[in-house]
C-alpha positions as CSV (number, residue, x, y, z in Angstrom):
1,M,-16.8,27.2,-25.5
2,S,-16.0,25.8,-22.1
3,D,-17.6,22.6,-19.8
4,A,-19.8,25.4,-17.6
5,L,-20.9,27.3,-20.4
6,Q,-22.1,23.8,-22.6
7,K,-23.8,23.4,-19.4
8,C,-26.1,25.9,-19.2
9,F,-26.8,26.5,-22.6
10,S,-27.0,22.1,-22.2
11,E,-30.5,20.9,-21.5
12,A,-31.6,20.7,-18.2
13,S,-34.9,18.9,-15.9
14,I,-37.7,20.6,-13.8
15,N,-38.9,17.8,-11.7
16,G,-39.3,16.0,-15.7
17,L,-39.4,19.6,-17.3
18,T,-36.9,19.6,-20.2
19,L,-35.7,22.9,-20.9
20,R,-33.5,23.7,-23.6
21,N,-31.2,25.4,-21.9
22,R,-30.6,26.5,-18.4
23,L,-31.5,30.1,-18.1
24,I,-35.1,31.4,-17.5
25,K,-37.0,34.8,-18.0
26,A,-37.5,36.1,-14.4
27,A,-41.5,37.0,-13.4
28,T,-42.1,41.0,-13.5
29,F,-45.4,42.9,-13.7
30,E,-45.4,44.4,-17.5
31,G,-47.7,46.6,-17.0
32,K,-49.3,45.1,-20.4
33,S,-53.0,43.3,-19.3
34,P,-54.9,47.2,-18.4
35,G,-58.5,45.7,-16.5
36,G,-56.8,42.5,-15.5
37,I,-56.6,41.5,-19.4
38,P,-53.4,40.4,-20.9
39,T,-53.7,41.9,-24.3
40,E,-51.7,41.2,-27.1
41,A,-48.2,43.3,-26.6
42,H,-48.5,41.3,-23.5
43,T,-48.2,37.8,-25.4
44,H,-46.0,39.6,-28.4
45,L,-43.4,40.5,-25.3
46,H,-43.4,37.0,-24.1
47,R,-43.4,35.1,-27.5
48,R,-39.9,37.2,-28.5
49,I,-38.1,36.7,-25.8
50,G,-39.2,33.6,-26.4
51,E,-38.0,33.6,-29.9
52,G,-34.6,35.2,-28.7
53,G,-33.7,30.9,-27.4
54,I,-34.3,31.8,-23.6
55,G,-35.2,28.0,-22.0
56,M,-38.2,28.6,-19.4
57,T,-40.2,32.5,-19.6
58,T,-42.8,33.7,-16.6
59,I,-45.5,35.6,-17.0
60,G,-45.3,37.2,-13.5
61,Y,-47.7,38.0,-11.0
62,C,-50.5,35.5,-11.3
63,A,-52.7,37.1,-8.4
64,A,-54.5,33.9,-6.8
65,E,-57.8,36.2,-6.1
66,S,-58.7,39.4,-7.5
67,D,-58.3,40.5,-4.1
68,G,-54.7,38.9,-4.0
69,R,-53.8,42.2,-6.6
70,I,-51.8,45.2,-5.9
71,N,-53.6,47.3,-8.4
72,E,-56.8,46.6,-10.9
73,N,-54.9,46.1,-13.6
74,M,-53.3,42.7,-12.7
75,I,-54.7,39.0,-13.5
76,Y,-56.1,37.2,-11.9
77,M,-56.2,33.3,-12.6
78,H,-60.5,33.0,-13.1
79,D,-61.9,32.1,-16.3
80,G,-62.7,34.9,-18.5
81,I,-58.7,34.8,-19.3
82,K,-58.6,31.8,-20.0
83,D,-58.2,32.1,-23.8
84,K,-55.8,35.0,-24.0
85,L,-53.3,32.7,-21.2
86,Q,-54.1,29.8,-23.5
87,H,-53.3,32.1,-26.2
88,T,-49.9,33.5,-24.7
89,I,-49.0,29.9,-23.7
90,A,-49.5,29.0,-27.5
91,E,-47.5,31.3,-28.6
92,V,-44.7,30.7,-26.3
93,H,-44.6,27.4,-27.7
94,K,-44.0,27.7,-30.7
95,T,-41.0,29.2,-30.0
96,G,-39.3,26.0,-28.7
97,A,-40.3,28.1,-25.2
98,K,-42.0,26.6,-22.0
99,V,-44.2,28.9,-19.6
100,S,-44.1,29.3,-16.1
101,G,-46.8,31.1,-13.8
102,Q,-45.7,33.8,-11.1
103,L,-48.4,32.5,-8.5
104,S,-49.4,35.5,-6.4
105,H,-51.3,37.4,-3.6
106,C,-50.9,41.1,-2.8
107,G,-52.3,39.8,0.8
108,N,-52.0,43.3,3.2
109,F,-50.0,46.0,0.6
110,T,-52.4,46.8,-2.3
111,K,-53.6,50.1,-3.9
112,S,-56.9,49.7,-5.6
113,K,-60.2,49.1,-4.3
114,D,-61.5,48.1,-7.7
115,F,-61.9,44.0,-7.1
116,S,-64.8,41.5,-8.3
117,G,-66.1,41.5,-4.9
118,H,-65.5,37.0,-4.1
119,G,-62.2,37.4,-1.6
120,L,-61.4,38.3,1.8
121,F,-60.3,41.7,1.1
122,N,-64.4,42.4,-1.1
123,G,-63.1,46.1,-0.8
124,K,-63.2,47.0,3.0
125,R,-59.7,46.2,3.6
126,P,-56.5,44.6,2.1
127,M,-56.2,41.4,4.9
128,G,-52.6,39.8,6.0
129,P,-51.3,38.7,9.2
130,S,-51.9,41.4,11.2
131,F,-52.6,45.3,11.7
132,G,-51.0,47.3,10.3
133,I,-50.3,50.4,8.0
134,N,-51.2,49.7,4.1
135,S,-47.7,52.0,3.2
136,L,-49.8,51.8,-1.0
137,G,-53.1,52.4,0.1
138,L,-52.3,55.7,2.2
139,A,-53.2,57.2,-1.0
140,Y,-56.2,55.3,-2.4
141,G,-58.8,55.3,1.0
142,L,-57.6,52.0,2.4
143,P,-55.1,53.1,5.1
144,F,-55.1,50.1,7.8
145,T,-54.5,45.9,6.5
146,G,-56.7,43.6,8.9
147,A,-55.7,40.6,10.9
148,M,-56.5,37.4,9.5
149,T,-58.7,34.7,11.4
150,V,-56.8,31.0,11.0
151,A,-59.9,30.7,9.8
152,Q,-59.4,32.9,6.9
153,I,-55.6,31.8,6.4
154,K,-56.9,28.3,6.2
155,E,-59.2,29.1,3.2
156,R,-56.7,31.3,1.9
157,V,-54.8,27.7,1.6
158,K,-56.9,26.2,-0.6
159,V,-57.8,29.7,-2.7
160,F,-53.6,29.5,-3.8
161,G,-54.6,25.5,-4.1
162,N,-57.6,26.6,-6.7
163,A,-55.5,29.1,-8.6
164,A,-52.9,26.5,-8.8
165,S,-55.1,23.2,-10.0
166,W,-57.0,26.7,-12.7
167,M,-53.0,27.2,-14.1
168,K,-51.8,23.5,-14.0
169,N,-55.4,23.2,-16.2
170,T,-54.2,26.1,-18.4
171,G,-51.6,24.5,-19.9
172,F,-49.4,25.6,-17.8
173,D,-45.9,24.1,-18.1
174,A,-44.3,25.5,-14.1
175,I,-46.0,27.1,-11.9
176,E,-43.3,29.5,-9.4
177,I,-44.3,30.9,-5.6
178,H,-44.0,33.7,-4.6
179,F,-42.7,33.7,-1.4
180,G,-41.1,37.3,-1.3
181,H,-40.3,40.7,-1.6
182,G,-43.2,41.9,1.0
183,Y,-46.1,40.6,-0.5
184,G,-48.7,38.1,1.2
185,I,-46.2,34.9,1.8
186,S,-43.9,37.1,2.7
187,Q,-46.0,39.2,5.0
188,F,-45.9,35.8,6.9
189,I,-42.9,35.2,6.7
190,S,-40.9,37.7,7.8
191,P,-41.2,38.9,12.1
192,K,-41.2,43.2,10.3
193,T,-44.6,42.1,9.7
194,N,-45.9,39.1,11.2
195,K,-47.0,40.1,14.8
196,R,-49.3,37.2,16.0
197,T,-48.7,35.0,19.3
198,D,-50.6,32.4,17.9
199,E,-49.2,29.4,15.7
200,Y,-48.7,31.3,13.2
201,G,-46.5,33.8,13.9
202,G,-43.8,33.8,17.1
203,S,-40.8,31.4,15.8
204,L,-39.1,31.4,11.8
205,Q,-41.0,27.8,12.8
206,N,-45.0,29.2,12.8
207,R,-44.1,32.4,11.1
208,M,-43.5,29.7,8.2
209,R,-47.0,27.3,8.3
210,F,-48.7,29.6,6.4
211,A,-46.0,29.1,3.4
212,L,-45.3,24.9,3.9
213,E,-49.3,25.3,4.1
214,V,-49.6,27.3,0.7
215,L,-46.7,24.7,-0.6
216,E,-48.3,21.5,0.4
217,E,-52.3,22.3,-1.0
218,V,-50.0,23.9,-3.5
219,R,-48.3,20.4,-4.5
220,K,-51.3,18.4,-3.5
221,Q,-53.6,20.5,-6.7
222,V,-50.9,19.4,-9.5
223,G,-50.2,16.4,-8.3
224,D,-46.3,15.0,-7.8
225,T,-44.8,15.3,-11.1
226,F,-45.6,18.8,-11.5
227,P,-42.9,21.6,-11.4
228,L,-43.0,23.5,-8.3
229,L,-40.2,26.7,-8.2
230,G,-40.3,29.6,-5.6
231,K,-38.9,32.7,-4.7
232,I,-37.9,33.7,-1.4
233,S,-37.2,37.0,-0.2
234,M,-33.1,36.5,1.3
235,T,-33.0,38.7,2.9
236,D,-35.8,42.0,3.7
237,G,-32.5,44.7,3.7
238,V,-35.0,46.5,7.3
239,K,-34.0,46.4,11.1
240,G,-36.4,43.8,12.4
241,G,-37.0,41.3,9.0
242,I,-36.3,38.5,7.3
243,S,-32.1,38.4,7.6
244,W,-29.5,37.0,5.7
245,D,-29.3,34.0,8.2
246,D,-33.2,33.5,8.6
247,S,-32.8,32.4,4.1
248,I,-31.1,29.6,4.8
249,E,-33.8,28.5,7.1
250,I,-36.2,29.1,5.4
251,A,-35.5,27.8,1.9
252,S,-34.2,23.7,3.2
253,L,-38.1,24.0,5.2
254,L,-39.3,25.1,1.8
255,D,-37.0,22.3,-0.2
256,K,-37.9,19.9,2.4
257,G,-41.3,20.7,2.1
258,G,-41.1,19.8,-1.5
259,L,-40.5,22.3,-4.0
260,D,-38.4,21.8,-6.8
261,C,-36.4,24.5,-6.7
262,V,-36.1,27.6,-4.6
263,I,-34.7,31.1,-6.4
264,C,-32.5,33.5,-4.3
265,S,-33.9,36.6,-4.9
266,A,-33.1,40.0,-1.5
267,G,-35.5,42.9,-0.5
268,T,-39.2,43.5,-0.3
269,S,-41.1,45.5,-2.6
270,S,-42.1,48.2,-0.2
271,M,-39.0,48.4,2.9
272,N,-35.8,48.3,0.7
273,P,-36.8,47.7,-3.4
274,M,-33.3,48.8,-4.4
275,I,-31.3,45.3,-2.7
276,M,-33.2,43.8,-5.4
277,F,-32.5,45.6,-8.5
278,R,-28.5,47.2,-8.1
279,G,-27.8,50.2,-9.7
280,D,-29.7,53.7,-10.6
281,S,-32.6,54.8,-8.1
282,M,-36.3,53.9,-9.5
283,L,-37.2,57.2,-7.6
284,E,-37.1,59.9,-10.1
285,G,-39.0,57.0,-12.8
286,L,-42.1,56.2,-10.9
287,I,-42.4,60.4,-9.4
288,A,-42.4,60.9,-12.7
289,N,-45.0,58.3,-13.3
290,E,-48.0,58.5,-10.7
291,K,-50.3,59.9,-11.1
292,K,-51.9,60.4,-7.8
293,P,-50.0,63.9,-6.3
294,I,-50.5,62.9,-2.7
295,M,-48.3,60.3,-3.7
296,K,-45.8,61.9,-5.3
297,L,-45.2,64.4,-2.0
298,G,-45.0,61.1,-0.7
299,M,-42.4,59.2,-2.8
300,R,-39.9,62.9,-2.9
301,M,-40.8,62.7,1.2
302,I,-39.6,59.5,1.7
303,G,-38.4,58.2,-1.3
304,P,-34.8,58.8,-0.1
305,K,-35.4,56.2,2.8
306,L,-36.7,53.4,1.0
307,F,-34.7,53.7,-2.6
308,R,-31.0,53.4,-0.6
309,D,-28.5,53.4,-3.1
310,Y,-26.9,49.4,-4.1
311,P,-24.2,50.5,-6.6
312,F,-24.0,47.6,-9.7
313,K,-22.0,44.4,-9.4
314,E,-21.9,41.1,-11.7
315,H,-23.8,38.0,-9.5
316,Y,-24.6,40.6,-6.3
317,L,-26.2,38.4,-4.8
318,L,-23.5,35.6,-5.3
319,E,-22.5,34.9,-1.8
320,H,-25.4,34.4,0.4
321,A,-26.9,32.3,-2.4
322,K,-24.6,30.2,-2.7
323,R,-25.4,29.3,1.0
324,I,-28.5,29.0,0.8
325,R,-27.0,25.7,-2.0
326,E,-25.2,24.2,0.4
327,K,-28.5,24.2,2.4
328,V,-30.8,22.3,0.0
329,Q,-31.1,18.6,-1.5
330,N,-33.1,20.2,-4.3
331,Q,-33.1,22.6,-7.2
332,V,-32.0,26.1,-6.8
333,C,-32.1,28.8,-9.4
334,Y,-29.7,32.0,-9.2
335,I,-30.9,35.7,-9.7
336,G,-29.2,38.8,-9.8
337,G,-26.7,40.7,-11.5
338,A,-26.0,37.5,-15.0
339,N,-25.2,39.5,-18.3
340,S,-22.8,38.0,-19.0
341,N,-21.1,34.6,-20.3
342,A,-18.1,35.3,-17.8
343,A,-21.5,35.4,-15.0
344,I,-22.9,32.7,-16.1
345,E,-20.0,30.3,-15.4
346,T,-18.9,31.3,-12.8
347,L,-23.1,30.2,-11.9
348,M,-22.8,27.6,-12.6
349,N,-19.3,26.4,-11.7
350,E,-20.9,27.7,-8.5
351,G,-23.6,24.5,-8.6
352,F,-26.6,26.6,-9.1
353,D,-28.8,24.6,-11.8
354,F,-30.3,27.6,-13.3
355,I,-30.6,31.4,-13.4
356,Q,-33.2,34.1,-13.7
357,L,-32.8,37.6,-15.8
358,G,-34.7,40.3,-16.2
359,R,-33.7,43.8,-16.7
360,P,-30.8,42.4,-19.5
361,L,-33.6,40.1,-21.4
362,F,-35.6,43.8,-21.6
363,F,-32.4,45.4,-23.5
364,D,-31.6,42.2,-25.6
365,P,-34.6,39.7,-25.7
366,D,-31.8,37.4,-27.7
367,F,-29.8,37.1,-24.7
368,A,-29.3,33.2,-24.9
369,K,-28.5,33.2,-29.3
370,H,-26.1,35.6,-28.6
371,A,-24.9,34.2,-25.4
372,A,-24.3,31.1,-26.8
373,A,-22.7,31.8,-30.3
374,D,-20.2,34.2,-28.4
375,A,-18.3,32.4,-25.8
376,G,-17.5,36.7,-24.9
377,Y,-20.7,37.5,-24.6
378,V,-21.6,41.0,-22.5
379,N,-25.7,42.2,-22.3
380,G,-25.3,45.6,-23.1
381,C,-28.0,46.8,-19.7
382,T,-26.9,50.4,-17.5
383,S,-29.5,49.7,-14.7
384,C,-29.7,52.4,-15.2
385,N,-34.0,50.8,-13.4
386,Q,-35.8,52.8,-15.8
387,C,-37.1,50.0,-16.8
388,A,-38.8,49.0,-13.6
389,T,-40.2,52.7,-13.3
390,L,-42.7,51.7,-16.3
391,I,-45.0,49.2,-14.6
392,E,-47.8,51.6,-14.5
393,A,-47.0,53.9,-18.1
394,E,-49.4,53.6,-20.6
395,G,-47.8,50.9,-22.8
396,G,-46.1,49.1,-20.0
397,V,-41.8,48.4,-20.0
398,K,-39.7,48.4,-22.0
399,C,-36.0,49.3,-22.3
400,P,-35.6,52.9,-23.0
401,L,-31.5,52.3,-24.0
402,N,-33.7,49.2,-27.0
403,N,-37.1,49.4,-27.4
404,H,-37.6,48.1,-30.4
405,F,-39.8,44.6,-29.6
406,I,-42.3,46.0,-27.9
């Protein structure tokens, strides 16, 4: 085994948390929590990936509050699911893996009115940095988004902090704050969605204010020795959005703000999702699983512009992620097309501290074990992206080529 592979499959730490290797399951919403309640299938998925040798698994989309969910089947951080999450965490710990939770908020991008009524939205209008169109909610009676007042921004910062404290007390080993992909915090960072003229809008420094306040409050709530990761979009992939060059400063500000590890992703779920996935288009699969006829029609009309053609290649975000690796002082996690040991060697040699894996783990949950045992390991994922189209299908996400473990 090469030195680079030896590095990947040896122990590594994030702010005092020791992982058995440098591979982390990426945060993905798997559609296994109907009504916002994690099921045994949800536990089984994360336990199975833990059994496969991963260093840490990430429970995706842990909404900071009920109104932070994109739909009612996503979980949010409250005592009603505490025992179920603790059960999942305990089961994963038995495998030797650690558990992170992705702390998220949809902001102004949602399609469900079925919320608890305890947040800033309360079923009337989703709230973000600026007034605008809620493209996801058009067919669900939620066509517009509201502009938050400064007081509401301050309150949402506290919502993030309270959720982080709850997650730590529930037993998560680490928290990944979602700063990217067009969700709540990213909406403030991006000039495409942030049209404010006060201290939260305009310059990149101002647009980062909310993100940095969230980071500061979360750090205050969990303490200096608790691991905090953060996922950013290195580009929105649309004109007038976050640029590749912006992301270097974004990462640097979060790094200086106390983030332990920045995760270098790209794209937006609402404007250009394929830049983060690469490979075959998800459009036809999403249309097939969409329940509302009007949404099906809308997706057929605008889908070709939204789901652009980005052919898959290994470590497809490498050149841009390297610029962030060179800039920040703390740790950097790579995500995007690490499907073989050859790719892992390249990433380790480029100085990345960790690698996140998504689709390859659905194809082969034993990725970590197989790669550690075979220097020539190549994962069989074809980047068909059909797994990602099943987030709202019955039973949730699975690999259509190899679904025996879910």
